[in-house]
Residue frames as qw, qx, qy, qz and C-alpha x, y, z in Angstrom:
[[0.171, -0.170, -0.937, 0.252, 9.04, 21.28, -3.51],
 [0.357, -0.568, -0.452, -0.588, 5.28, 21.64, -3.01],
 [0.331, -0.522, 0.377, -0.690, 3.89, 22.74, 0.35],
 [0.911, -0.244, 0.058, -0.327, 2.31, 19.38, 1.12],
 [0.859, 0.245, -0.346, 0.287, 5.62, 17.65, 0.26],
 [0.164, 0.549, -0.459, 0.679, 7.45, 20.04, 2.62],
 [0.623, -0.433, 0.281, -0.588, 5.01, 19.28, 5.43],
 [0.984, -0.001, -0.146, -0.103, 5.22, 15.54, 4.73],
 [0.690, 0.383, -0.433, 0.435, 9.03, 15.51, 4.80],
 [0.050, -0.532, 0.465, -0.706, 9.24, 17.53, 8.03],
 [0.775, -0.323, 0.208, -0.501, 6.66, 15.43, 9.88],
 [0.952, 0.153, -0.261, 0.042, 8.30, 12.27, 8.59],
 [0.450, 0.473, -0.507, 0.562, 11.67, 13.47, 9.92],
 [0.360, -0.483, 0.407, -0.686, 10.13, 14.30, 13.29],
 [0.934, -0.161, 0.019, -0.317, 8.60, 10.83, 13.54],
 [0.871, 0.265, -0.333, 0.244, 11.83, 9.06, 12.59],
 [0.263, 0.516, -0.479, 0.659, 13.85, 11.19, 15.02],
 [0.415, -0.343, -0.768, 0.348, 11.50, 10.42, 17.90],
 [0.090, -0.112, 0.130, -0.981, 10.20, 13.98, 18.24],
 [0.746, -0.112, -0.034, -0.655, 6.79, 12.34, 17.87],
 [0.233, -0.301, 0.910, -0.164, 7.08, 9.09, 19.82],
 [0.290, -0.134, -0.886, -0.336, 5.32, 5.85, 18.79],
 [0.253, -0.549, -0.795, 0.049, 1.63, 5.85, 19.80],
 [0.104, -0.474, -0.277, 0.829, 1.69, 9.59, 20.56],
 [0.374, 0.784, 0.494, -0.026, -0.64, 12.03, 18.81],
 [0.392, 0.311, 0.196, 0.843, 0.40, 14.62, 16.28],
 [0.047, 0.291, 0.271, -0.916, -0.51, 18.21, 17.09],
 [0.435, 0.607, 0.622, -0.237, -4.02, 19.10, 15.98],
 [0.524, 0.555, 0.441, 0.472, -4.73, 20.50, 12.51],
 [0.016, -0.986, -0.127, -0.108, -5.03, 24.11, 13.64],
 [0.516, -0.740, 0.318, 0.290, -1.60, 24.01, 15.29],
 [0.671, -0.029, 0.550, 0.496, 0.08, 22.27, 12.35],
 [0.399, 0.758, 0.390, 0.337, -1.49, 24.60, 9.77],
 [0.149, -0.987, 0.052, -0.001, -0.22, 27.61, 11.72],
 [0.647, -0.529, 0.415, 0.360, 3.24, 26.07, 12.21],
 [0.569, 0.053, 0.605, 0.554, 3.73, 25.35, 8.52],
 [0.166, 0.485, -0.081, -0.855, 1.70, 28.25, 7.15],
 [0.106, -0.026, -0.842, -0.529, -0.52, 26.01, 5.03],
 [0.624, -0.132, -0.104, -0.763, -4.24, 25.44, 4.49],
 [0.706, -0.161, 0.595, -0.349, -6.13, 22.48, 5.92],
 [0.901, 0.402, 0.032, -0.159, -6.44, 20.72, 2.51],
 [0.453, 0.687, -0.542, 0.172, -2.65, 21.01, 2.04],
 [0.297, -0.470, 0.734, -0.389, -2.01, 19.62, 5.53],
 [0.839, 0.044, 0.396, -0.371, -4.50, 16.81, 4.96],
 [0.794, 0.537, -0.279, -0.059, -2.68, 15.75, 1.79],
 [0.198, 0.603, -0.707, 0.311, 0.55, 15.47, 3.78],
 [0.542, -0.259, 0.646, -0.471, -1.18, 13.51, 6.56],
 [0.906, 0.262, 0.094, -0.318, -2.80, 11.19, 4.01],
 [0.652, 0.565, -0.498, 0.094, 0.62, 10.38, 2.58],
 [0.115, -0.492, 0.748, -0.432, 2.07, 9.75, 6.05],
 [0.756, -0.045, 0.461, -0.462, -0.81, 7.38, 6.66],
 [0.881, 0.420, -0.126, -0.180, -0.35, 5.59, 3.36],
 [0.473, 0.585, -0.610, 0.249, 3.37, 5.17, 4.07],
 [0.774, -0.261, -0.565, 0.120, 2.59, 3.58, 7.44],
 [0.277, 0.273, -0.439, 0.810, 3.82, 6.36, 9.72],
 [0.259, -0.002, 0.448, -0.856, 0.49, 7.33, 11.27],
 [0.138, -0.407, -0.863, -0.266, -3.15, 6.31, 11.57],
 [0.288, -0.348, -0.011, -0.892, -6.35, 8.17, 12.34],
 [0.116, -0.336, -0.879, 0.317, -8.70, 7.55, 15.24],
 [0.102, -0.605, -0.498, -0.613, -12.09, 9.03, 14.51],
 [0.411, -0.832, -0.225, -0.296, -12.90, 11.91, 16.83],
 [0.753, -0.584, 0.004, 0.304, -9.55, 11.59, 18.57],
 [0.015, -0.878, 0.364, 0.312, -6.75, 12.60, 16.20],
 [0.781, 0.515, -0.352, 0.034, -3.79, 11.27, 14.25],
 [0.711, -0.609, 0.352, -0.005, -1.41, 8.91, 16.03],
 [0.214, 0.667, -0.701, -0.133, 2.12, 7.69, 15.29],
 [0.961, 0.023, -0.222, -0.164, 2.43, 4.00, 14.48],
 [0.777, -0.475, 0.360, 0.202, 4.91, 1.59, 15.97],
 [0.002, -0.692, 0.564, 0.450, 8.25, 1.64, 14.04],
 [0.467, -0.004, 0.863, 0.191, 7.59, -1.85, 12.66],
 [0.509, 0.694, 0.481, -0.168, 5.00, -0.27, 10.37],
 [0.408, 0.909, -0.056, -0.056, 7.50, 1.96, 8.59],
 [0.608, -0.529, 0.472, 0.358, 10.93, 0.32, 8.90],
 [0.550, 0.115, 0.645, 0.518, 10.93, -0.62, 5.21],
 [0.236, 0.771, 0.188, -0.561, 10.15, 2.85, 3.88],
 [0.023, 0.456, -0.627, -0.631, 12.05, 2.08, 0.68],
 [0.070, 0.182, 0.947, 0.254, 9.47, -0.56, -0.22],
 [0.336, 0.325, 0.231, -0.853, 6.55, 1.58, -1.37],
 [0.636, 0.488, 0.586, -0.116, 3.55, 0.76, -3.52],
 [0.513, 0.294, 0.475, 0.651, 3.91, 1.35, -7.24],
 [0.043, 0.880, 0.345, 0.323, 1.74, 4.45, -7.12],
 [0.463, -0.858, 0.031, 0.220, 3.85, 5.84, -4.27],
 [0.673, -0.252, 0.359, 0.596, 7.16, 5.13, -6.00],
 [0.333, 0.296, 0.479, 0.756, 6.07, 7.05, -9.09],
 [0.054, -0.779, -0.521, 0.346, 4.02, 9.70, -7.31],
 [0.004, -0.843, 0.071, 0.534, 6.03, 12.65, -8.66],
 [0.362, -0.185, 0.711, 0.574, 6.97, 11.05, -11.97],
 [0.482, 0.405, -0.197, -0.751, 5.57, 11.69, -15.44],
 [0.049, 0.123, -0.968, -0.213, 5.58, 7.93, -16.09],
 [0.680, -0.070, -0.196, -0.703, 2.29, 6.30, -17.07],
 [0.223, -0.146, 0.925, -0.272, 1.12, 3.41, -14.91],
 [0.692, 0.053, -0.326, -0.642, -1.33, 0.90, -16.43],
 [0.497, -0.200, 0.791, -0.297, -2.74, -2.47, -15.43],
 [0.538, 0.113, -0.697, -0.461, -3.62, -5.71, -17.20],
 [0.670, -0.228, 0.466, -0.530, -6.22, -7.73, -15.33],
 [0.250, 0.253, -0.915, -0.191, -5.57, -11.47, -15.62],
 [0.373, -0.328, -0.868, 0.012, -8.22, -12.75, -13.24],
 [0.274, -0.205, 0.301, -0.890, -11.14, -11.35, -11.24],
 [0.582, -0.246, -0.730, -0.259, -13.39, -13.72, -9.32],
 [0.551, -0.531, 0.311, -0.564, -15.06, -14.47, -6.01],
 [0.599, 0.176, -0.775, 0.099, -13.67, -17.42, -4.11],
 [0.757, -0.553, -0.346, -0.042, -14.19, -19.29, -0.85],
 [0.319, -0.884, 0.309, -0.148, -12.31, -18.07, 2.22],
 [0.911, 0.206, -0.311, 0.177, -10.39, -21.34, 2.51],
 [0.751, -0.085, -0.294, 0.585, -6.85, -20.97, 3.81],
 [0.190, 0.439, -0.069, 0.876, -7.21, -17.21, 4.24],
 [0.519, -0.706, -0.436, -0.205, -9.61, -17.39, 7.21],
 [0.660, -0.505, -0.209, 0.516, -6.77, -16.78, 9.67],
 [0.393, 0.150, 0.147, 0.895, -5.32, -13.94, 7.58],
 [0.168, -0.447, -0.262, -0.838, -8.58, -11.99, 7.56],
 [0.065, 0.054, 0.745, -0.662, -9.90, -13.25, 10.92],
 [0.590, 0.091, -0.107, -0.795, -13.22, -14.14, 9.28],
 [0.776, 0.012, 0.566, -0.280, -15.47, -17.24, 9.30],
 [0.347, -0.165, 0.810, 0.443, -14.69, -19.90, 6.73],
 [0.380, 0.572, 0.722, 0.084, -18.06, -19.40, 5.01],
 [0.108, 0.840, -0.006, -0.531, -17.23, -15.79, 4.01],
 [0.768, 0.491, 0.271, 0.309, -16.12, -15.08, 0.43],
 [0.386, -0.574, 0.216, 0.689, -13.16, -13.19, -0.98],
 [0.546, 0.822, -0.057, -0.151, -12.54, -11.07, -4.03],
 [0.713, -0.302, 0.447, 0.448, -9.53, -12.53, -5.81],
 [0.556, 0.828, -0.006, -0.076, -7.67, -10.81, -8.62],
 [0.706, -0.227, 0.318, 0.590, -4.38, -11.07, -10.43],
 [0.390, 0.916, 0.094, -0.019, -2.96, -8.23, -12.45],
 [0.699, 0.031, 0.092, 0.708, 0.26, -7.11, -14.10],
 [0.034, -0.942, -0.126, 0.309, 1.23, -3.48, -13.65],
 [0.684, 0.393, 0.201, 0.581, 3.19, -1.60, -16.28],
 [0.202, -0.789, -0.001, 0.580, 5.28, 1.55, -16.20],
 [0.227, 0.669, -0.380, -0.597, 5.44, 3.28, -19.58],
 [0.816, 0.351, -0.272, -0.370, 4.29, 0.07, -21.24],
 [0.442, 0.390, -0.790, 0.169, 6.95, -2.17, -19.66],
 [0.770, -0.414, -0.480, -0.077, 6.09, -4.96, -17.17],
 [0.031, -0.654, 0.445, -0.611, 6.86, -3.87, -13.64],
 [0.226, -0.207, 0.811, -0.498, 5.11, -6.12, -11.12],
 [0.494, -0.209, -0.769, -0.347, 2.72, -9.04, -10.73],
 [0.316, -0.231, 0.503, -0.771, 0.05, -8.87, -8.03],
 [0.466, -0.265, -0.825, -0.178, -2.06, -11.69, -6.59],
 [0.147, -0.215, 0.374, -0.890, -4.62, -10.18, -4.20],
 [0.329, -0.470, -0.817, -0.059, -7.45, -11.25, -1.90],
 [0.132, -0.186, 0.245, -0.942, -9.95, -8.90, -0.20],
 [0.196, 0.311, 0.835, -0.409, -13.09, -9.54, 1.91],
 [0.035, 0.391, 0.678, 0.621, -16.07, -9.45, -0.46],
 [0.200, -0.751, -0.615, 0.131, -18.45, -8.02, 2.16],
 [0.263, -0.635, -0.055, 0.724, -16.47, -4.76, 2.18],
 [0.040, 0.387, -0.464, -0.796, -16.59, -4.30, -1.60],
 [0.567, 0.376, 0.694, -0.235, -20.01, -5.38, -2.84],
 [0.556, 0.792, 0.136, -0.212, -19.80, -3.33, -6.06],
 [0.362, -0.593, 0.561, 0.451, -16.19, -4.18, -6.91],
 [0.804, 0.554, 0.213, -0.034, -15.48, -4.45, -10.64],
 [0.801, 0.156, 0.165, 0.555, -12.60, -4.49, -13.10],
 [0.204, 0.866, 0.064, 0.452, -12.58, -0.71, -13.47],
 [0.530, -0.835, 0.146, -0.043, -11.18, -0.37, -9.93],
 [0.864, -0.226, 0.269, 0.361, -8.14, -2.42, -10.96],
 [0.585, 0.664, 0.118, 0.450, -6.94, 0.15, -13.46],
 [0.038, 0.816, -0.238, 0.525, -5.58, 2.45, -10.76],
 [0.116, 0.348, -0.736, 0.569, -4.25, 2.49, -7.21],
 [0.535, -0.408, -0.732, -0.106, -6.15, 0.13, -4.92],
 [0.316, -0.312, -0.509, 0.737, -5.30, 2.21, -1.85],
 [0.151, 0.057, -0.090, -0.983, -6.95, 5.21, -3.51],
 [0.485, -0.249, -0.654, -0.524, -9.94, 3.06, -4.41],
 [0.489, -0.366, -0.741, 0.279, -10.30, 1.78, -0.84],
 [0.216, -0.374, -0.379, 0.818, -10.10, 5.25, 0.66],
 [0.136, 0.194, -0.160, -0.958, -11.56, 7.58, -1.96],
 [0.454, -0.097, -0.623, -0.630, -14.19, 5.42, -3.66],
 [0.583, -0.333, -0.740, -0.030, -15.19, 3.27, -0.68],
 [0.324, -0.769, 0.040, -0.549, -14.63, 5.75, 2.15],
 [0.878, -0.388, -0.206, 0.189, -12.53, 3.48, 4.36],
 [0.109, -0.919, 0.367, -0.099, -9.52, 4.69, 6.34],
 [0.875, 0.210, -0.351, 0.257, -6.32, 2.77, 5.72],
 [0.573, -0.807, 0.137, 0.049, -4.14, 2.63, 8.81],
 [0.207, -0.696, 0.648, 0.228, -0.98, 0.86, 7.62],
 [0.864, 0.386, -0.284, -0.154, 0.56, -1.70, 5.31],
 [0.642, -0.534, 0.547, 0.057, 2.61, -4.43, 6.98],
 [0.654, 0.607, -0.413, -0.184, 5.20, -5.88, 4.60],
 [0.797, -0.334, 0.492, 0.105, 6.99, -9.23, 4.58],
 [0.426, 0.769, -0.398, -0.262, 9.87, -9.45, 2.11],
 [0.783, -0.223, 0.562, 0.146, 11.59, -12.46, 0.58],
 [0.135, 0.525, -0.639, -0.547, 13.66, -13.46, -2.46],
 [0.775, 0.229, 0.551, -0.208, 11.99, -15.77, -4.98],
 [0.090, -0.140, 0.739, 0.653, 12.37, -17.26, -8.41],
 [0.554, 0.210, 0.063, -0.803, 9.13, -16.65, -10.32],
 [0.676, 0.223, 0.697, -0.089, 6.79, -19.37, -11.51],
 [0.362, 0.179, 0.655, 0.638, 6.48, -19.90, -15.27],
 [0.069, 0.806, 0.565, 0.164, 3.22, -17.90, -15.30],
 [0.247, -0.906, -0.067, 0.338, 4.74, -14.93, -13.47],
 [0.473, -0.360, 0.461, 0.659, 7.97, -15.08, -15.46],
 [0.328, 0.421, 0.658, 0.532, 6.03, -14.97, -18.73],
 [0.040, -0.911, -0.410, -0.021, 3.99, -12.00, -17.53],
 [0.303, -0.878, 0.128, 0.348, 7.11, -10.07, -16.53],
 [0.660, 0.725, -0.193, 0.043, 9.20, -11.16, -19.50],
 [0.127, -0.716, 0.672, -0.142, 11.99, -12.78, -17.47],
 [0.559, 0.174, -0.811, -0.010, 13.46, -16.23, -16.94],
 [0.788, -0.518, -0.262, -0.204, 12.21, -18.49, -14.14],
 [0.780, -0.110, -0.287, 0.544, 15.80, -18.37, -12.87],
 [0.141, 0.587, -0.080, 0.793, 15.72, -14.60, -12.37],
 [0.358, -0.362, -0.667, 0.544, 15.85, -13.74, -8.64],
 [0.123, -0.600, -0.262, -0.746, 13.11, -11.23, -7.81],
 [0.041, -0.080, 0.596, -0.798, 11.73, -9.56, -4.71],
 [0.369, -0.492, -0.730, -0.298, 8.41, -10.83, -3.32],
 [0.077, -0.158, 0.400, -0.899, 6.55, -8.46, -1.03],
 [0.265, -0.506, -0.820, -0.047, 3.57, -9.72, 0.97],
 [0.109, -0.293, 0.098, -0.945, 1.35, -6.75, 1.81],
 [0.241, -0.521, -0.798, 0.183, -1.11, -6.91, 4.72],
 [0.027, -0.365, -0.091, -0.926, -3.19, -3.74, 4.44],
 [0.219, -0.432, -0.769, 0.418, -5.12, -2.73, 7.55],
 [0.175, -0.734, -0.280, -0.594, -7.99, -0.39, 8.21],
 [0.187, -0.478, 0.491, -0.704, -8.25, 1.33, 11.58],
 [0.756, -0.265, 0.370, -0.471, -9.16, -1.02, 14.43],
 [0.289, -0.384, 0.868, 0.123, -6.94, -3.72, 12.92],
 [0.791, 0.403, 0.367, -0.276, -9.29, -4.86, 10.15],
 [0.383, -0.242, 0.690, 0.565, -7.32, -6.62, 7.40],
 [0.533, 0.628, 0.163, -0.543, -8.73, -5.22, 4.18],
 [0.721, 0.630, -0.256, -0.132, -6.29, -6.64, 1.63],
 [0.684, -0.436, 0.527, 0.252, -3.59, -9.28, 1.30],
 [0.641, 0.737, -0.164, -0.139, -1.36, -9.01, -1.77],
 [0.773, -0.250, 0.392, 0.433, 1.58, -11.07, -2.97],
 [0.383, 0.901, -0.111, -0.173, 3.57, -8.70, -5.17],
 [0.792, -0.109, 0.325, 0.505, 6.51, -9.86, -7.27],
 [0.147, 0.939, -0.009, -0.311, 8.38, -6.87, -8.58],
 [0.779, 0.347, 0.172, 0.493, 10.67, -6.25, -11.50],
 [0.071, -0.997, 0.041, -0.011, 11.64, -2.83, -10.12],
 [0.717, 0.475, -0.307, 0.409, 15.29, -2.36, -11.11],
 [0.071, -0.672, 0.440, -0.592, 16.01, -0.65, -7.79],
 [0.701, -0.380, 0.408, -0.445, 14.73, -3.66, -5.81],
 [0.893, 0.261, -0.354, -0.092, 16.00, -6.62, -7.85],
 [0.721, -0.584, 0.372, 0.013, 18.08, -9.09, -5.86],
 [0.264, 0.697, -0.642, -0.179, 21.55, -9.95, -7.12],
 [0.920, 0.098, -0.372, -0.074, 22.40, -13.55, -8.03],
 [0.526, 0.355, -0.586, 0.504, 25.50, -13.14, -5.87],
 [0.323, -0.482, 0.390, -0.715, 23.69, -12.31, -2.64]]
């Protein structure tokens, strides 16, 4: 186990056990580095993963704070990049659609005026060449003025944070069972009668700014829903 994984697992356990209570601050970097005997970059990698998994968020100039449990109850439902973080599997994307559209029905989701525009894309993600999930995503265009298809080849969370410099606070998830449409079924290579898991992701920046809304339909064999349930 790497050092940043060790730090991540121990902090995660402390959050889940209540050692660090919701809305409380983690110890500062100097204290945590000394406690775990690691460098600041190693600690920061662990903190970044805790943030991406919804356990904590950063407040500029103040510190790192524990989120409410509702942000990380469904810790088994991770993004594709997270689920295969330590795997040798190759993740690729096929972009089906990339356009700018009117805000329309999403004005309430993003808390923006109806005359704002959104980036809309659809893509299929593959693991080792096999269809894995279908994503239908909207994002506020004003936050991503130079957005292009190249960004869709990798992790969008990494793009938002590393390429754009924003701080992701948490990902709220809403889960339901669905039968895919003909379009989605064809993309994933399944029947329209196949029961799949649909995950609605509401990705937030600090200060409660909704930066992304994604409808993900997954073919992950660990998350498929049984016909008998």
